[in-house]
C-alpha positions in Angstrom: 0.0 0.0 -0.1 1.4 3.4 -1.0 2.4 5.9 1.8 -0.2 8.1 3.2 -0.7 11.5 1.7 0.6 14.1 4.0 -2.7 15.8 4.5 -4.0 12.4 5.7 -1.3 12.2 8.1 -2.1 15.6 9.6 -5.9 14.8 9.7 -5.2 11.5 11.5 -2.9 13.1 13.8 -5.8 15.5 14.8 -8.2 12.7 15.0 -5.9 10.6 17.2 -6.3 13.3 19.9 -10.2 13.3 19.6 -11.6 9.8 20.5 -15.1 11.1 20.1 -14.4 12.1 16.6 -13.1 8.7 15.6 -16.1 7.1 17.3 -18.4 9.2 15.0 -16.5 8.1 11.9 -16.0 4.4 12.8 -19.6 3.3 11.7 -18.9 4.7 8.0 -15.8 2.3 7.8 -15.1 1.6 4.1 -16.8 4.9 2.8 -14.7 7.1 0.5 -14.6 10.7 1.2 -13.2 13.2 -1.4 -11.7 16.6 -0.3 -11.6 19.2 -3.1 -10.0 22.6 -3.3 -9.3 24.3 -6.6 -7.4 21.8 -8.8 -6.6 19.6 -5.7 -8.7 16.4 -5.0 -7.8 13.7 -2.4 -9.8 10.6 -2.1 -9.5 8.6 1.2 -11.4 5.7 2.9 -12.6 5.7 6.5 -11.0 2.8 8.3 -12.8 0.9 11.1 -10.6 2.8 13.6 -12.3 6.0 12.6 -8.9 7.3 10.9 -8.5 8.0 7.1 -6.4 5.9 4.8 -5.5 6.2 1.1 -8.2 5.1 -1.4 -7.7 4.4 -5.1 -8.2 7.3 -7.5 -11.1 5.7 -9.1 -13.0 5.0 -6.0 -16.5 6.5 -6.0 -16.9 9.0 -3.2 -19.7 8.8 -0.7 -19.2 12.2 0.4 -17.4 15.2 -1.0 -15.9 18.0 1.1 -15.5 21.2 -1.1 -13.4 24.0 0.1 -15.3 27.4 -0.4 -14.5 30.9 1.2 -15.9 31.0 4.8 -16.7 27.5 5.3 -16.4 24.1 3.7 -19.3 22.4 1.9 -20.2 18.9 2.4 -22.2 16.9 0.0 -23.2 13.3 -0.4 -24.8 10.5 1.3 -26.5 11.1 4.6 -25.7 10.6 7.5 -22.1 10.5 6.5 -22.1 14.0 5.1 -23.9 15.3 8.4 -21.2 13.5 10.5 -18.4 15.3 8.3 -20.0 18.6 8.8 -20.3 18.2 12.5 -16.5 17.2 12.7 -15.6 20.2 10.4 -17.4 22.5 12.8 -16.1 21.0 16.0 -12.5 19.6 15.4 -9.8 22.3 16.1 -6.1 21.9 15.4 -4.0 23.3 18.0 -1.1 24.6 15.8 0.8 26.2 18.6 1.0 22.8 20.5 2.2 21.0 17.5 4.8 23.6 16.6 6.1 23.8 20.1 7.5 20.2 19.8 9.7 21.4 16.9 10.6 24.9 17.7 9.8 25.4 21.5 6.8 27.1 23.3 7.9 30.8 22.7 8.9 30.4 18.8 5.5 28.4 18.4 3.5 31.1 20.1 5.2 33.8 17.9 4.7 31.9 14.7 1.1 31.3 15.4 0.5 34.8 16.3 2.2 36.0 13.2 0.0 33.6 11.1 -3.1 35.2 12.8 -1.8 38.7 12.2 -1.1 37.7 8.5 -4.6 36.4 8.0 -6.1 39.5 9.9 -4.0 41.8 7.5 -5.4 39.7 4.5 -9.0 40.1 5.7 -8.5 43.7 6.3 -6.9 44.4 3.1 -9.6 42.5 1.2 -12.3 44.4 3.0 -10.6 47.8 2.2 -10.1 46.9 -1.4 -13.8 45.9 -1.7 -14.8 49.2 -0.1 -12.7 51.2 -2.4 -14.0 49.4 -5.4 -17.6 50.0 -4.2 -16.8 53.7 -3.6 -15.3 54.0 -7.1 -18.2 52.3 -8.8 -20.8 54.3 -6.9 -19.5 57.6 -6.6 -16.7 58.2 -9.3 -18.1 56.0 -12.0 -21.8 55.9 -11.4 -22.2 52.2 -12.1 -23.6 51.4 -8.6 -26.1 53.2 -6.4 -25.5 53.7 -2.9 -28.0 52.5 -0.2 -29.1 56.2 0.6 -29.5 56.9 -3.1 -31.6 53.8 -3.5 -33.7 54.7 -0.6 -34.4 58.1 -1.8 -35.2 56.7 -5.3 -37.7 54.2 -3.7 -39.2 57.0 -1.7 -39.8 59.0 -5.0 -41.2 56.0 -6.8 -43.6 55.3 -4.1 -44.7 59.1 -4.0 -45.2 58.8 -7.8 -47.2 55.6 -7.4 -49.2 57.2 -4.8 -49.9 60.3 -7.0 -50.9 58.0 -9.8 -53.4 56.0 -7.8 -54.9 59.4 -6.5 -55.3 60.5 -10.2 -56.9 57.3 -11.1 -59.4 57.6 -8.3 -60.3 61.1 -9.5 -60.6 60.1 -13.0 -62.9 57.1 -12.1 -65.0 59.8 -9.8 -65.5 62.0 -12.8 -66.6 59.1 -15.1 
């Protein structure tokens, strides 16, 4: 049997620390799970121990985990898909603990904090970029309408509609 994929090794290390998670997966022994992210796809089989093992590339997955911004999406046969969703929501990797074994506690804490800071910077930069794009498209380019402008337009449309209805009532009263 070929060596386990590095991602499977990492996932199994996490599962080994969480007996409750392995107990939830064990009833699905033999089921094939595919993880997809961009061009990446990895098929694995659930072992009777509740860990993952390599699966043939042509195996038909019972569930697919797709990477999407914000949260992964799990599709496939229920209740396996529901179990995978639950595990994705509740399993947490303690990167700092694992790193501390290789680089020490202080270095691990600093590396993890640097990673968090980097991710926060990425989110902030993305939010600022989106805000700038919306501002440009709304104010400078005129392609988008701001919420206050849309609200004002809605009020004018409603006033026009009320005036038309009043005019129709007067017209019917005359006729």
